[in-house]
Backbone as CSV, one residue per row, in Angstrom:
resi,resn,N_x,N_y,N_z,CA_x,CA_y,CA_z,C_x,C_y,C_z
1,MET,26.494,1.135,-39.197,27.165,1.693,-37.489,26.084,0.678,-37.109
2,ASN,26.877,0.165,-35.734,26.779,-0.893,-35.389,26.846,-0.018,-33.547
3,VAL,26.054,-0.704,-33.161,25.673,-0.162,-31.232,25.355,-1.107,-30.948
4,PHE,26.172,-1.266,-29.307,26.292,-2.225,-28.807,25.414,-1.236,-27.331
5,LEU,24.271,-1.869,-26.905,23.646,-1.125,-25.930,22.612,-2.344,-24.441
6,THR,23.522,-1.697,-23.226,22.792,-2.176,-22.153,21.651,-1.534,-21.236
7,GLY,20.993,-2.328,-20.661,20.151,-1.545,-19.850,19.291,-1.026,-21.283
8,ALA,18.772,-2.013,-22.330,17.667,-1.509,-23.207,16.352,-1.712,-23.234
9,SER,15.998,-2.447,-22.162,14.389,-3.197,-22.344,13.702,-1.897,-22.013
10,SER,14.234,-0.486,-21.440,13.195,0.465,-20.994,13.846,1.866,-20.969
11,GLY,12.851,2.830,-20.454,13.391,3.964,-19.636,14.810,4.662,-20.835
12,ILE,15.540,5.338,-20.437,17.061,5.650,-21.270,17.105,5.004,-22.504
13,GLY,17.452,3.281,-21.935,17.846,2.593,-23.102,16.551,2.115,-23.919
14,ALA,16.075,2.449,-24.340,14.308,1.736,-25.035,14.884,3.057,-25.831
15,ALA,14.359,4.110,-25.596,14.666,5.729,-26.250,15.922,5.745,-26.917
16,LEU,17.387,5.203,-26.653,18.458,5.027,-27.402,18.479,4.356,-28.585
17,ALA,17.662,3.024,-28.279,17.840,1.995,-29.402,16.568,2.385,-30.164
18,ARG,15.826,2.977,-29.719,14.907,3.546,-31.020,15.375,4.586,-31.351
19,GLU,16.027,5.665,-31.440,16.534,6.616,-31.866,17.689,6.255,-32.567
20,TYR,18.351,4.892,-32.528,19.888,4.802,-33.183,18.901,3.706,-34.372
21,ALA,18.412,3.040,-33.821,17.126,1.749,-34.887,16.858,3.452,-36.533
22,GLN,16.094,4.217,-35.632,15.693,5.100,-36.859,17.156,5.618,-37.607
23,ARG,18.454,6.195,-37.154,19.570,6.348,-37.480,20.057,4.713,-38.949
24,GLY,19.142,4.223,-38.201,19.771,2.888,-39.184,20.919,2.157,-38.967
25,ALA,21.079,2.331,-37.697,21.896,1.367,-36.706,21.521,0.339,-36.428
26,THR,22.669,-0.833,-36.733,22.305,-2.275,-36.135,22.717,-2.588,-34.788
27,LEU,21.874,-3.187,-33.938,21.942,-2.950,-32.178,22.020,-4.167,-31.903
28,GLY,22.708,-3.879,-30.991,23.007,-5.219,-30.154,22.631,-5.027,-28.665
29,LEU,21.551,-5.312,-28.228,20.348,-4.844,-27.163,20.991,-5.694,-25.727
30,VAL,20.973,-5.365,-24.759,21.444,-6.102,-23.681,20.317,-5.609,-22.711
31,ALA,19.142,-6.864,-22.127,18.877,-6.375,-20.662,18.366,-8.037,-20.219
32,ARG,17.794,-7.764,-19.208,17.979,-9.093,-18.025,17.006,-9.884,-18.952
33,ARG,15.744,-9.487,-19.548,14.237,-10.321,-19.839,14.183,-10.614,-21.509
34,GLN,14.451,-11.170,-22.070,14.549,-11.816,-23.095,12.986,-10.981,-23.999
35,ALA,11.720,-11.252,-23.129,10.504,-11.119,-23.444,10.594,-9.463,-23.913
36,LEU,10.926,-8.896,-22.831,10.760,-7.608,-23.113,11.765,-6.598,-24.274
37,LEU,13.267,-7.367,-24.636,14.035,-7.533,-25.840,12.942,-7.964,-26.788
38,ASP,11.847,-8.886,-26.682,11.603,-8.628,-28.136,10.579,-8.254,-28.410
39,GLU,9.811,-7.579,-27.200,9.183,-6.834,-27.887,9.367,-5.292,-28.123
40,LEU,10.692,-5.052,-28.264,11.279,-3.813,-27.952,11.948,-4.174,-29.792
41,VAL,12.298,-4.835,-30.124,12.824,-5.110,-31.274,11.584,-5.349,-32.377
42,ALA,10.840,-6.113,-32.009,9.486,-5.766,-32.806,8.879,-4.307,-33.214
43,THR,9.249,-3.549,-32.618,8.673,-2.245,-32.842,10.065,-1.619,-33.857
44,LEU,11.322,-1.928,-33.811,12.180,-1.097,-34.391,12.048,-1.457,-35.744
45,PRO,12.651,-0.259,-36.888,13.025,-1.176,-38.120,14.649,-1.541,-38.060
46,GLY,14.631,-2.505,-39.155,15.946,-2.863,-39.129,16.037,-4.334,-38.718
47,THR,17.508,-4.657,-38.740,17.584,-6.485,-37.927,18.791,-6.316,-37.120
48,HIS,18.313,-6.366,-35.453,19.078,-6.417,-34.409,18.855,-7.775,-33.709
49,LEU,20.342,-7.483,-32.807,20.677,-8.673,-32.014,20.172,-8.160,-30.332
50,THR,19.696,-9.709,-29.583,19.613,-9.167,-28.762,20.293,-10.291,-27.772
51,TYR,20.618,-9.523,-26.398,21.163,-10.909,-25.642,20.421,-10.538,-23.734
52,ALA,19.875,-11.765,-23.466,19.151,-11.701,-22.144,20.289,-11.825,-21.143
53,VAL,21.030,-10.624,-20.898,21.886,-11.023,-19.662,21.961,-10.260,-18.774
54,ASP,22.298,-10.360,-17.064,22.105,-9.197,-16.161,23.912,-8.986,-16.287
55,VAL,23.645,-7.646,-16.404,25.026,-6.984,-16.673,25.954,-7.218,-15.319
56,THR,25.745,-7.568,-13.970,26.294,-7.907,-13.491,26.994,-9.203,-13.167
57,ASP,26.605,-9.673,-14.490,27.639,-11.391,-15.048,28.437,-11.135,-15.662
58,LYS,29.971,-10.474,-15.188,30.590,-10.295,-15.874,30.852,-11.615,-16.986
59,ASP,30.911,-12.656,-16.747,31.131,-13.581,-17.794,29.754,-13.503,-19.188
60,ALA,29.188,-13.661,-18.702,27.819,-12.932,-19.630,27.903,-11.961,-20.201
61,LEU,27.850,-11.142,-20.191,28.441,-9.996,-20.647,29.379,-10.072,-21.721
62,LEU,30.264,-10.671,-21.144,31.095,-10.775,-21.900,31.086,-11.307,-23.487
63,ALA,30.448,-12.680,-22.994,30.009,-13.110,-24.355,29.363,-13.257,-25.163
64,ALA,28.347,-11.349,-24.394,27.494,-11.536,-25.304,28.345,-10.350,-26.627
65,ALA,29.370,-9.442,-25.717,29.889,-8.189,-26.583,30.950,-9.308,-27.844
66,GLN,31.370,-10.461,-27.188,32.343,-10.982,-27.831,31.488,-11.748,-29.634
67,ALA,29.774,-11.808,-29.196,29.289,-12.593,-30.086,28.725,-11.332,-31.307
68,PHE,28.373,-9.769,-30.506,27.884,-9.114,-31.416,29.280,-8.183,-31.867
69,GLU,30.374,-8.421,-31.990,31.718,-8.001,-32.506,31.674,-8.883,-33.355
70,ALA,31.762,-10.629,-33.155,32.064,-11.556,-34.333,30.511,-11.069,-35.782
71,ALA,29.330,-11.137,-34.946,28.141,-10.970,-36.132,28.037,-9.300,-36.750
72,THR,28.899,-8.594,-36.626,28.740,-7.505,-37.086,29.881,-6.987,-37.890
73,GLY,31.314,-7.780,-36.865,32.411,-7.017,-37.724,33.149,-5.850,-37.103
74,GLY,32.178,-5.260,-35.851,33.344,-4.554,-35.114,31.911,-3.496,-34.868
75,ALA,31.836,-3.571,-33.413,31.139,-2.012,-32.683,31.576,-0.658,-32.842
76,ASP,30.976,0.347,-33.383,31.282,1.450,-33.975,30.908,2.327,-32.457
77,ILE,30.189,2.292,-31.779,29.732,2.698,-30.495,29.170,1.457,-29.403
78,VAL,29.337,1.919,-28.469,29.285,0.928,-27.121,28.764,2.119,-26.306
79,ILE,27.721,1.507,-25.583,26.875,2.412,-24.604,26.385,1.824,-23.369
80,ALA,27.020,1.714,-22.041,26.832,1.059,-20.768,25.867,2.156,-20.369
81,ASN,24.441,1.429,-20.561,23.383,2.450,-20.053,22.911,1.881,-18.766
82,ALA,22.489,0.704,-18.288,22.407,-0.103,-17.224,22.704,0.374,-16.113
83,GLY,21.596,0.658,-15.003,21.699,1.353,-13.869,20.385,0.884,-13.165
84,ILE,20.834,1.402,-11.982,19.644,1.029,-10.725,19.636,2.269,-10.100
85,SER,18.755,2.638,-9.469,18.865,3.849,-8.345,17.500,3.648,-7.285
86,LEU,18.639,3.418,-6.361,17.653,2.876,-4.958,17.817,4.085,-3.882
87,GLY,17.206,3.901,-2.670,17.595,4.697,-1.886,18.306,3.597,-0.602
88,VAL,19.296,4.155,-0.013,20.191,3.453,0.486,20.928,4.229,1.924
89,LYS,20.820,4.072,2.925,21.357,4.922,4.013,22.882,4.090,4.914
90,THR,23.789,4.324,4.533,24.543,3.616,4.931,24.240,2.831,6.759
91,GLU,23.875,3.639,7.252,23.329,3.511,8.708,22.753,2.340,8.871
92,HIS,21.947,1.821,7.658,21.304,0.410,8.217,22.455,-0.617,7.538
93,TYR,22.747,-1.907,8.716,23.343,-2.922,7.810,22.662,-3.359,6.643
94,GLU,21.059,-4.079,6.501,20.690,-4.440,5.521,20.710,-3.183,3.812
95,ASP,21.461,-2.675,3.980,20.959,-1.373,3.294,22.715,-1.778,2.776
96,LEU,23.265,-2.336,3.134,25.207,-2.716,2.869,25.211,-3.106,1.722
97,ALA,23.863,-4.310,1.823,23.756,-5.166,0.525,23.331,-4.468,-0.642
98,GLN,22.325,-3.359,-0.494,21.836,-2.509,-1.517,22.923,-1.684,-2.253
99,PHE,23.561,-1.330,-1.196,24.976,-0.315,-1.632,25.980,-1.494,-2.551
100,GLU,26.331,-2.693,-2.224,27.036,-3.633,-3.441,26.292,-3.651,-4.577
101,ARG,25.194,-3.825,-4.238,24.151,-4.116,-5.748,24.217,-2.734,-6.789
102,VAL,24.089,-1.861,-6.190,24.261,-0.892,-7.070,25.332,-0.132,-7.780
103,PHE,26.540,-0.633,-6.658,28.034,-0.371,-7.516,28.346,-1.197,-8.258
104,GLU,28.135,-2.734,-8.309,27.788,-3.690,-9.326,27.701,-3.565,-10.627
105,THR,26.099,-2.990,-10.744,25.493,-2.690,-12.100,25.799,-1.083,-12.367
106,ASN,25.906,0.048,-11.559,26.008,1.240,-12.212,27.910,1.441,-12.474
107,VAL,28.472,1.053,-11.860,29.987,1.039,-11.718,31.015,0.213,-12.759
108,LEU,30.811,-0.989,-11.950,31.150,-2.506,-12.620,31.081,-2.743,-13.980
109,ALA,29.886,-2.961,-14.074,29.277,-2.991,-15.269,29.696,-2.346,-16.454
110,VAL,29.642,-1.073,-16.251,30.265,0.137,-16.850,31.694,-0.834,-17.567
111,ALA,32.770,-1.114,-16.672,33.976,-1.829,-17.401,33.742,-2.815,-17.866
112,HIS,33.048,-3.768,-17.365,32.853,-4.922,-17.749,32.241,-4.714,-19.459
113,THR,31.620,-3.904,-19.374,30.615,-3.666,-20.874,31.719,-3.128,-21.885
114,PHE,32.703,-2.223,-21.462,33.653,-1.558,-22.428,34.821,-2.858,-22.790
115,HIS,35.184,-3.296,-21.432,36.547,-4.446,-21.726,36.516,-4.592,-23.537
116,PRO,35.951,-5.477,-23.293,36.083,-6.620,-24.190,35.873,-5.958,-25.603
117,PHE,35.536,-4.451,-25.708,35.501,-3.618,-26.951,36.800,-2.956,-27.151
118,ILE,37.638,-2.580,-26.053,39.083,-2.020,-25.990,39.808,-2.099,-27.125
119,ALA,40.129,-3.791,-26.890,41.455,-3.836,-27.963,40.668,-3.610,-29.452
120,PRO,39.153,-4.422,-30.328,39.310,-4.574,-31.302,39.097,-2.843,-31.720
121,MET,38.409,-2.185,-31.002,38.387,-0.424,-31.230,39.891,-0.197,-31.637
122,LYS,40.936,-0.087,-30.710,42.359,0.115,-30.642,42.822,-0.429,-31.909
123,ALA,42.379,-1.648,-32.210,42.688,-2.323,-33.824,42.490,-1.440,-34.908
124,ARG,41.554,-1.344,-34.379,40.637,-0.511,-36.108,41.310,0.695,-35.611
125,ARG,41.482,1.245,-34.566,41.724,3.045,-34.612,40.670,3.468,-34.201
126,ARG,39.456,3.473,-34.065,38.005,3.822,-34.164,36.842,3.192,-33.030
127,GLY,36.105,4.048,-32.518,34.917,3.485,-31.926,34.743,4.098,-31.052
128,ALA,33.908,4.299,-30.348,33.182,5.579,-29.254,32.508,4.218,-27.663
129,LEU,33.228,5.026,-26.924,32.604,4.143,-25.500,32.414,4.958,-24.479
130,VAL,30.629,4.901,-24.214,29.939,5.923,-24.078,29.342,5.450,-22.608
131,GLY,29.818,5.911,-21.498,28.975,5.673,-19.902,27.955,6.752,-19.753
132,ILE,27.041,6.294,-19.270,25.471,7.011,-19.143,25.885,7.183,-17.334
133,ALA,26.206,8.770,-16.863,26.088,8.747,-15.734,24.970,9.917,-15.355
134,SER,24.998,10.551,-14.681,24.482,11.476,-13.978,24.398,12.422,-13.525
135,VAL,23.943,13.749,-13.409,24.078,14.990,-12.528,24.249,14.733,-10.967
136,ALA,23.474,13.732,-10.571,23.863,13.203,-9.338,25.203,13.065,-8.927
137,GLY,26.012,12.258,-10.006,27.221,12.237,-9.551,27.817,13.613,-9.523
138,ILE,27.452,14.602,-9.670,27.889,15.849,-9.367,28.008,16.299,-7.962
139,ARG,27.164,16.214,-6.928,26.942,16.256,-5.910,25.856,15.648,-5.179
140,GLY,26.786,14.955,-3.814,26.106,14.156,-3.207,25.101,14.746,-2.271
141,LEU,23.387,14.214,-2.587,21.776,13.834,-2.213,21.348,13.052,-1.219
142,PRO,20.828,13.892,-0.115,20.244,12.599,1.156,19.715,11.396,0.830
143,GLY,19.830,10.519,1.312,19.259,9.461,0.946,19.989,8.819,-0.231
144,SER,20.957,9.027,-0.762,21.024,8.948,-2.235,22.740,8.313,-2.314
145,GLU,23.221,7.938,-1.294,24.724,7.929,-1.000,25.141,6.851,-2.202
146,ALA,24.299,5.411,-1.854,25.003,4.623,-3.337,25.362,5.360,-4.392
147,TYR,23.538,5.561,-4.786,23.377,6.163,-6.089,24.442,7.271,-6.715
148,CYS,24.610,8.478,-5.585,25.623,9.665,-6.525,27.274,9.012,-6.044
149,ALA,27.034,8.291,-5.141,28.544,7.683,-5.121,28.804,7.059,-6.377
150,SER,27.721,5.991,-6.858,28.026,4.818,-8.007,28.174,6.415,-9.209
151,LYS,27.380,7.036,-9.709,27.303,8.053,-10.939,28.970,8.833,-10.825
152,SER,29.290,9.250,-9.831,30.216,10.158,-9.572,31.721,9.494,-9.904
153,ALA,31.537,7.980,-9.659,32.922,6.496,-9.654,32.834,6.916,-11.598
154,VAL,30.901,6.829,-11.906,31.129,6.552,-13.297,31.641,8.007,-14.315
155,ILE,32.019,9.119,-13.643,32.409,10.486,-14.192,34.070,10.004,-14.429
156,THR,34.475,10.096,-12.901,36.160,9.823,-13.182,36.496,8.561,-13.545
157,TYR,35.719,7.270,-13.863,36.369,6.603,-14.184,36.530,6.578,-15.845
158,CYS,35.085,7.219,-16.350,35.186,7.372,-17.951,36.195,8.496,-18.026
159,GLU,36.271,9.203,-17.281,37.676,10.638,-17.829,38.800,9.901,-17.568
160,SER,39.303,8.988,-16.799,40.391,8.228,-16.692,40.684,7.377,-17.881
161,LEU,39.913,7.069,-18.294,40.178,5.889,-19.571,39.761,7.071,-20.670
162,ARG,39.229,7.955,-20.845,39.164,8.708,-21.817,40.536,8.989,-22.297
163,ILE,41.382,9.426,-21.426,42.491,10.228,-21.283,43.515,9.062,-22.033
164,ASP,43.453,7.513,-21.529,44.452,6.759,-21.326,44.490,6.258,-22.685
165,ILE,43.212,5.984,-23.593,42.920,5.498,-24.977,43.011,6.295,-26.079
166,LYS,42.894,7.896,-25.745,42.461,8.749,-27.014,43.609,8.502,-28.430
167,ARG,44.932,8.735,-27.592,45.687,8.012,-28.365,45.495,6.320,-29.745
168,ALA,44.771,6.118,-29.309,44.877,5.093,-29.934,43.617,5.037,-30.797
169,GLY,42.803,6.529,-30.713,41.780,6.249,-31.817,40.317,6.497,-30.980
170,VAL,40.644,5.473,-30.286,39.123,5.592,-29.045,38.879,6.539,-28.769
171,ARG,37.713,6.738,-28.834,36.455,8.376,-28.122,35.686,7.460,-26.818
172,VAL,36.089,8.092,-25.914,35.160,7.452,-24.419,34.242,9.348,-24.147
173,VAL,33.015,8.729,-23.900,32.032,9.839,-23.862,31.106,9.980,-22.747
174,THR,30.758,10.726,-21.742,30.597,10.768,-20.625,29.235,11.675,-20.455
175,ILE,28.028,10.931,-20.451,26.886,11.748,-20.339,26.026,11.774,-19.521
176,CYS,25.550,13.039,-19.072,25.226,13.454,-17.575,23.748,14.004,-17.672
177,PRO,22.978,12.811,-17.912,21.176,13.117,-17.919,20.858,14.064,-16.805
178,GLY,19.997,14.516,-16.831,18.923,14.978,-15.739,18.074,14.646,-15.350
179,PHE,17.248,15.260,-15.051,15.638,14.638,-14.908,15.028,13.771,-16.186
180,VAL,14.655,12.418,-16.566,14.486,12.060,-17.473,13.579,11.229,-17.409
181,ARG,12.143,11.559,-17.893,10.860,10.657,-17.052,10.671,9.393,-18.145
182,THR,11.565,8.167,-17.092,11.866,7.135,-16.799,11.040,6.261,-16.171
183,PRO,10.642,4.663,-15.774,10.029,4.020,-14.838,10.704,4.350,-13.503
184,LEU,12.287,4.957,-13.777,13.537,4.830,-12.754,12.737,6.362,-11.877
185,THR,12.640,7.481,-12.572,12.816,8.563,-12.327,11.011,8.912,-11.604
186,ALA,9.887,7.754,-11.825,8.630,8.074,-11.617,8.491,8.024,-10.334
187,ARG,9.299,7.582,-9.537,9.427,7.058,-7.805,10.147,7.990,-7.547
188,ASN,10.460,9.256,-7.956,11.191,10.135,-7.068,10.146,11.371,-6.216
189,PRO,10.398,11.268,-4.932,9.404,11.954,-4.383,9.768,13.691,-4.074
190,TYR,10.463,14.161,-5.294,10.987,15.250,-4.931,10.494,15.855,-6.403
191,PRO,10.405,17.550,-6.706,10.448,18.135,-8.125,11.429,17.888,-8.785
192,MET,10.963,17.741,-10.203,12.374,17.369,-11.125,12.174,18.403,-12.131
193,PRO,13.249,19.477,-12.150,13.242,20.255,-13.039,14.104,20.162,-13.840
194,PHE,13.170,20.767,-15.222,13.699,20.750,-16.591,13.608,19.228,-16.859
195,LEU,12.532,17.962,-16.289,12.319,17.211,-16.907,12.269,16.997,-18.557
196,MET,12.811,15.898,-18.943,12.807,15.830,-20.536,12.025,14.342,-20.885
197,GLU,11.813,14.352,-21.419,10.801,13.068,-22.185,12.204,12.043,-22.855
198,ALA,12.431,11.214,-22.805,13.370,10.157,-22.635,13.390,10.209,-24.438
199,ALA,12.276,10.290,-25.185,12.723,10.312,-26.987,13.815,11.231,-27.080
200,ASP,13.753,12.398,-26.653,14.316,13.969,-26.415,15.618,13.808,-26.141
201,PHE,15.718,13.053,-25.227,17.435,12.889,-24.481,17.517,12.306,-25.179
202,ALA,17.192,10.932,-25.596,18.012,10.144,-26.456,18.631,10.340,-27.956
203,ARG,17.401,11.508,-28.549,18.127,11.980,-29.743,19.335,13.292,-29.602
204,VAL,19.485,14.216,-28.566,20.211,15.275,-28.303,21.327,14.448,-27.001
205,ALA,21.165,12.803,-26.826,22.531,12.575,-26.449,23.217,11.970,-27.888
206,ALA,22.930,11.394,-28.632,23.263,10.585,-29.911,23.396,11.388,-30.644
207,ASP,23.237,13.004,-30.938,23.831,14.294,-32.000,25.199,14.278,-31.084
208,LYS,25.130,14.572,-29.708,26.353,14.731,-29.002,27.746,14.240,-29.229
209,ILE,26.982,12.410,-29.179,28.141,11.637,-29.314,28.538,11.763,-30.863
210,ALA,27.711,11.623,-32.023,28.026,12.042,-33.457,28.721,13.179,-33.119
211,GLY,28.632,14.285,-32.632,29.394,15.655,-32.903,30.684,15.407,-31.819
212,GLY,31.308,14.312,-31.209,32.414,14.254,-30.998,32.857,15.039,-29.334
213,ALA,31.189,15.119,-28.836,31.549,15.779,-27.444,32.045,14.522,-26.563
214,SER,33.061,14.870,-25.405,33.833,14.102,-24.624,32.544,14.163,-23.711
215,TYR,31.695,15.002,-23.219,31.409,15.007,-21.924,30.025,15.745,-22.159
216,ALA,28.898,15.701,-21.758,27.486,16.569,-21.765,26.582,16.396,-20.801
217,VAL,25.947,17.361,-20.507,24.882,17.429,-19.844,24.135,17.281,-20.403
218,ILE,22.753,16.550,-20.417,21.734,16.741,-21.057,20.172,16.730,-20.138
219,PRO,19.386,17.659,-20.083,19.513,18.574,-21.136,20.427,19.818,-20.734
220,TRP,20.355,20.959,-21.269,21.573,21.832,-21.033,21.230,22.950,-19.801
221,GLN,20.245,23.034,-19.308,19.708,23.778,-18.293,20.019,23.204,-16.842
222,MET,20.390,21.835,-16.661,21.048,20.925,-15.666,22.185,21.169,-15.863
223,GLY,22.735,21.412,-17.187,24.313,21.389,-16.834,25.033,22.853,-16.569
224,ILE,24.269,23.858,-16.252,24.046,25.353,-15.613,23.639,24.894,-14.055
225,VAL,22.846,23.996,-13.937,22.468,24.181,-12.710,23.286,23.168,-11.551
226,ALA,24.250,22.402,-12.378,25.321,21.489,-11.704,26.321,21.913,-11.432
227,LYS,26.895,23.233,-12.459,28.026,23.988,-12.296,27.656,24.696,-11.266
228,LEU,26.824,25.556,-10.770,26.287,26.360,-10.119,26.453,25.302,-8.687
229,LEU,25.743,24.187,-8.605,25.819,23.363,-7.548,27.392,23.298,-6.749
230,ARG,28.014,22.931,-7.658,29.570,22.698,-7.714,30.156,23.722,-7.131
231,LEU,29.963,25.278,-7.113,30.755,25.984,-6.947,29.759,26.509,-5.283
232,LEU,28.544,25.973,-5.143,28.081,26.422,-3.683,29.290,26.092,-2.928
233,PRO,29.313,26.922,-1.403,30.337,26.151,-0.150,29.379,25.365,0.421
234,ASN,30.014,24.063,1.155,29.226,23.066,1.980,28.252,23.721,2.246
235,TRP,28.046,24.701,2.967,27.363,25.271,4.412,26.014,25.426,3.565
236,ALA,26.218,26.289,2.472,25.019,26.618,1.487,24.168,25.673,0.912
237,PHE,24.521,24.389,0.323,24.764,23.288,-0.331,23.942,22.590,0.917
238,ASP,24.055,22.011,1.928,24.118,21.309,2.890,22.277,22.105,3.410
239,ARG,22.534,23.304,3.284,21.133,24.092,4.019,19.888,23.834,2.928
240,LEU,20.524,24.275,1.753,19.461,24.298,0.480,18.845,22.703,0.539
241,PHE,19.909,21.632,0.413,18.875,20.280,0.089,18.574,19.596,1.837
242,GLY,19.046,19.925,2.399,19.272,19.338,3.716,18.049,18.955,4.325
243,ASN,16.871,19.344,3.616,15.219,18.943,3.993,14.461,18.857,2.455
244,ARG,15.289,18.094,1.907,15.314,17.494,0.561,14.184,16.164,0.873
245,ALA,13.055,16.118,-0.064,12.604,14.693,0.527,13.633,13.619,-0.238
246,GLN,13.359,12.016,0.128,14.174,11.171,-0.237,13.731,9.972,-0.930
247,LYS,14.280,9.651,-1.748,13.614,8.332,-2.260,13.371,7.361,-1.533
248,PRO,12.456,6.400,-1.446,12.374,5.071,-0.325,13.702,4.251,-0.044
249,ARG,13.910,4.197,0.928,15.055,2.894,0.971,14.336,1.356,0.578
250,GLN,15.273,0.591,-0.537,15.270,-0.281,-1.105,14.522,-1.555,-0.206
251,SER,15.327,-1.306,0.971,15.304,-2.525,1.870,13.974,-2.493,2.703
252,ALA,13.426,-1.165,2.585,12.220,-0.868,3.716,11.086,-1.291,3.137
253,ARG,10.891,-1.130,1.573,10.218,-1.326,0.606,10.158,-2.996,0.305
254,ASP,10.898,-3.397,0.663,10.939,-5.106,0.419,10.239,-5.371,1.520
255,ARG,10.595,-5.241,2.770,10.054,-5.520,4.317,8.674,-5.115,4.168
256,ALA,7.994,-4.122,3.752,6.488,-4.072,3.488,5.923,-4.637,2.487
257,ALA,6.849,-5.229,1.219,6.182,-6.116,0.436,5.449,-7.171,0.575
């Protein structure tokens, strides 16, 4: 089994790398910093390939994907996991650049990750493209305008792509994490119900992918919560979340640094 994984150096990505390595996969690991990739690979069983690439660099990402295809004979699973979560408020001009940064990383890079693998997978009539979205993409939350919008886009994009290429034998899987203990969630200034360890999330996610799921919320309890929130009328949702603590704006942190 050959697995190509972006955002591999920490958090959910590193946990997925460990899970798939334990399952005997050959990994193609993508992250910005080679040193972190080297540290991760040193802890994994098996032999793996690493690519120090920023996923917003489209051409470099395509080159890494093509190199992995050539080196392994073809990816069986591609996981577009790289993502960032920033506090963003549209009313501030300086936050517009952060909005663009979130979409470049969380949305466009997913398409760029999948693109080079689609034709080879269709030719082989097998393979799975996995987009890591979020329950934050199901309803918008205050102060997370860019992040929620980006994850909503990932959910819809993966659904559209799934319908488009399933007849060619290629699966598209949407995984929506709830709260998972990672460096990203460590900064959240609000309660995180059903908080899950990254290793536990990775195990369940790998099982869902192997089991043929097309969409999964992990943990399952957050799936129930997400469905209930979707059913709430706007007035009730606004009242429930209107005073929720918000993640600090990235631009505000930059000015304070």
